[in-house]
C-alpha positions as CSV (number, residue, x, y, z in Angstrom):
1,X,39.2,38.2,-41.8
2,X,37.7,38.8,-45.1
3,X,34.3,40.2,-46.2
4,X,32.1,37.9,-48.4
5,X,30.7,39.1,-51.7
6,X,27.4,40.2,-50.1
7,X,29.1,42.1,-47.3
8,X,26.6,40.8,-44.8
9,X,29.0,38.8,-42.6
10,X,32.7,38.2,-42.0
11,X,34.3,34.9,-42.7
12,X,37.5,33.6,-41.0
13,X,39.9,31.9,-43.4
14,X,41.9,28.8,-42.6
15,X,45.0,30.9,-42.6
16,X,43.6,33.3,-40.0
17,X,42.5,30.4,-37.8
18,X,46.0,29.0,-37.9
19,X,47.5,32.3,-37.0
20,X,45.1,32.6,-34.1
21,X,46.1,29.1,-32.9
22,X,49.8,30.0,-33.2
23,X,49.2,33.1,-31.1
24,X,47.4,31.1,-28.4
25,X,50.3,28.6,-28.3
26,X,52.8,31.4,-28.0
27,X,50.9,33.1,-25.3
28,X,50.5,29.8,-23.3
29,X,54.3,29.3,-23.6
30,X,55.0,32.8,-22.3
31,X,52.7,32.3,-19.4
32,X,54.3,28.9,-18.6
33,X,57.8,30.5,-18.6
34,X,56.5,33.4,-16.4
35,X,54.9,31.0,-13.9
36,X,58.1,28.9,-13.9
37,X,60.2,31.9,-13.1
38,X,57.9,33.0,-10.4
39,X,58.0,29.6,-8.7
40,X,61.8,29.5,-9.1
41,X,62.3,33.0,-7.7
42,X,59.9,32.3,-4.8
43,X,61.8,29.1,-3.9
44,X,65.2,30.8,-4.1
45,X,64.0,33.6,-1.9
46,X,62.5,31.2,0.7
47,X,65.8,29.3,1.0
48,X,67.7,32.6,1.0
49,X,65.6,33.9,3.9
50,X,66.3,30.7,5.9
51,X,70.1,31.2,5.3
52,X,69.9,34.8,6.3
53,X,68.0,33.9,9.5
54,X,70.9,31.5,10.4
55,X,73.5,34.2,9.7
56,X,71.7,36.9,11.6
57,X,71.2,34.6,14.6
58,X,74.9,33.7,14.7
59,X,76.0,37.3,14.3
60,X,73.8,38.3,17.2
61,X,75.2,35.5,19.3
62,X,78.8,36.4,18.4
63,X,78.2,40.1,19.2
64,X,77.2,39.2,22.7
65,X,80.8,37.8,23.2
66,X,82.7,40.6,21.4
67,X,84.0,43.6,23.4
68,X,82.4,46.9,22.4
69,X,84.5,48.9,20.0
70,X,86.8,46.0,19.2
71,X,87.9,44.9,15.8
72,X,85.7,41.8,16.1
73,X,82.7,43.9,17.0
74,X,83.3,46.2,14.0
75,X,83.7,43.3,11.7
76,X,80.4,41.7,13.0
77,X,78.6,44.9,12.5
78,X,79.8,45.2,8.9
79,X,78.7,41.6,8.3
80,X,75.3,42.4,9.8
81,X,74.9,45.4,7.4
82,X,75.8,43.2,4.4
83,X,73.3,40.6,5.5
84,X,70.5,43.1,5.8
85,X,71.3,44.3,2.3
86,X,70.9,40.7,1.2
87,X,67.6,40.6,3.0
88,X,66.4,43.4,0.7
89,X,67.4,41.3,-2.3
90,X,65.3,38.4,-1.0
91,X,62.3,40.7,-0.7
92,X,62.8,41.8,-4.3
93,X,62.8,38.1,-5.4
94,X,59.6,37.5,-3.5
95,X,58.0,40.5,-5.3
96,X,59.1,38.9,-8.6
97,X,57.5,35.7,-7.5
98,X,54.3,37.4,-6.7
99,X,54.5,36.4,-3.0
100,X,55.6,39.9,-2.1
101,X,57.0,40.9,1.2
102,X,56.2,43.4,3.9
103,X,58.1,46.6,3.3
104,X,60.9,47.4,5.8
105,X,58.7,50.1,7.4
106,X,56.1,47.4,8.4
107,X,58.6,45.2,10.1
108,X,60.7,45.8,13.2
109,X,63.7,48.0,12.6
110,X,67.0,46.0,12.2
111,X,69.5,47.8,14.4
112,X,73.2,47.5,13.8
113,X,75.2,48.3,16.8
114,X,75.5,47.2,20.5
115,X,73.2,44.3,21.3
116,X,71.2,44.9,24.5
117,X,68.9,42.0,25.3
118,X,68.0,42.9,28.9
119,X,64.6,44.2,28.0
120,X,63.9,41.1,25.8
121,X,64.9,38.3,28.2
122,X,62.2,36.0,29.6
123,X,61.6,32.6,30.9
124,X,59.4,29.6,30.0
125,X,59.4,26.5,27.7
126,X,59.4,26.9,24.0
127,X,58.9,24.3,21.3
128,X,60.6,25.3,18.1
129,X,59.6,23.5,14.9
130,X,61.6,24.0,11.6
131,X,62.6,21.4,9.0
132,X,65.9,23.3,8.4
133,X,68.5,22.1,10.9
134,X,70.6,25.2,10.8
135,X,67.5,27.4,11.5
136,X,66.5,25.1,14.4
137,X,69.9,25.2,16.0
138,X,70.7,28.9,15.5
139,X,67.2,30.0,16.6
140,X,67.3,27.6,19.5
141,X,70.6,29.0,20.7
142,X,69.3,32.5,20.4
143,X,66.2,31.6,22.5
144,X,68.4,30.0,25.1
145,X,70.5,33.2,25.4
146,X,67.2,35.1,25.9
147,X,66.5,32.9,28.9
148,X,64.1,30.3,27.5
149,X,64.2,26.5,27.8
150,X,64.0,25.3,24.2
151,X,63.0,21.9,22.7
152,X,63.6,21.4,18.9
153,X,61.4,19.4,16.4
154,X,62.0,18.9,12.7
155,X,58.4,18.2,11.7
156,X,54.8,18.9,12.7
157,X,54.3,15.3,13.5
158,X,57.2,15.2,15.9
159,X,56.1,18.5,17.4
160,X,52.6,17.1,18.2
161,X,54.2,14.0,19.8
162,X,56.6,16.1,22.0
163,X,53.8,18.6,22.8
164,X,51.4,15.9,24.0
165,X,54.0,14.0,25.9
166,X,55.1,17.2,27.8
167,X,51.5,18.0,28.6
168,X,51.0,14.5,30.0
169,X,54.1,14.9,32.1
170,X,52.9,18.2,33.5
171,X,55.5,20.2,31.7
172,X,53.5,22.2,29.1
173,X,55.1,24.6,26.6
174,X,54.5,28.3,27.0
175,X,55.0,29.0,23.3
176,X,55.3,27.0,20.1
177,X,57.1,28.5,17.1
178,X,56.1,26.8,13.9
179,X,57.6,27.0,10.4
180,X,54.8,27.7,7.8
181,X,56.0,25.1,5.3
182,X,57.7,21.8,6.1
183,X,58.9,19.6,3.2
184,X,57.0,16.3,3.1
185,X,55.1,16.9,6.3
186,X,52.7,19.0,8.3
187,X,53.3,22.7,8.2
188,X,52.3,25.3,10.8
189,X,48.6,25.6,9.7
190,X,47.9,21.9,10.0
191,X,50.1,21.4,13.1
192,X,48.5,24.3,15.1
193,X,45.0,22.8,14.5
194,X,46.2,19.5,15.9
195,X,47.8,21.2,18.9
196,X,44.6,23.2,19.7
197,X,42.6,20.0,19.9
198,X,45.0,18.9,22.7
199,X,45.3,22.4,24.3
200,X,42.9,25.0,23.0
201,X,44.8,27.8,24.7
202,X,48.2,27.1,23.1
203,X,50.2,30.2,22.2
204,X,51.7,29.6,18.7
205,X,53.8,31.8,16.5
206,X,54.0,31.1,12.7
207,X,57.3,31.7,11.0
208,X,58.0,32.0,7.3
209,X,60.1,33.6,4.5
210,X,56.9,34.3,2.6
211,X,55.9,37.4,4.5
212,X,52.7,38.0,2.5
213,X,51.2,34.6,2.8
214,X,47.7,34.8,4.1
215,X,48.7,32.7,7.2
216,X,51.4,35.3,8.0
217,X,49.4,38.5,7.3
218,X,46.2,37.2,9.0
219,X,47.8,34.9,11.6
220,X,45.2,35.4,14.2
221,X,42.5,34.0,11.9
222,X,44.5,30.8,11.6
223,X,44.8,30.3,15.4
224,X,48.2,32.0,15.9
225,X,49.2,34.5,18.5
226,X,52.1,36.1,16.6
227,X,54.3,35.9,13.5
228,X,57.9,35.9,12.7
229,X,58.9,36.9,9.1
230,X,62.2,35.5,8.0
231,X,64.9,36.6,8.2
232,X,64.6,37.7,11.8
233,X,67.2,38.9,14.2
234,X,67.5,37.9,17.9
235,X,65.8,41.2,18.8
236,X,62.8,40.3,16.6
237,X,62.7,36.9,18.1
238,X,62.8,38.2,21.7
239,X,60.2,40.9,21.0
240,X,57.7,38.5,19.4
241,X,58.0,35.8,22.0
242,X,57.8,38.3,24.9
243,X,54.7,40.0,23.3
244,X,53.0,36.6,22.9
245,X,53.7,35.6,26.5
246,X,52.5,38.9,27.7
247,X,49.4,38.7,25.4
248,X,50.3,42.1,24.2
249,X,49.1,43.6,20.9
250,X,51.5,44.6,18.1
251,X,53.5,41.4,18.1
252,X,54.0,41.4,14.3
């Protein structure tokens, strides 16, 4: 900026205006790149947490069959340790994406060692909704080993159909576990609202790899009885479902 001859006011030259425009364009480009990286990191972390959930579920199921102290058990425990390190990497990606994640201290401790499910076993009918087939099948298998009867659904619309039909047949579900985001369909938030119109007292658990999403952190405000932050182990799964069935506090 230059001062005019009288010194009473400042004038902006055409060159200075052009420089300002260039700075704005540069800043906009930097912001777009940053936003793009955040979206990319968040998407990768979300998919990563789904994969880790499948791996942890299968490791838990295999540990139930392996003799304590055997080479197979030792190998499975090493795999579990490595998977939990990968979970920490996913949390870092979520922090980069601005979605954040609960710190390890806020979540249930992940134990590596002998798997004792006796205190986590229960009974009842559970409707599990997730658009990822591997997550559905592995989590369904884990719930079955915990003693529950499990019905799987790949979308919110399908879940509503199954839920209503089971209610009409006198076979209501005791708990519904809903994935927060479903590609091209109703996610947990929309689905639970529909389910509550059919059965106001439905006990629903929201599940997601985005641990700091408002629906996860304030699940009760959105009509849920509990939450499952991905990746979760069979112990987490059993603990949350049992707490919801018992209507106990601290089911996070």
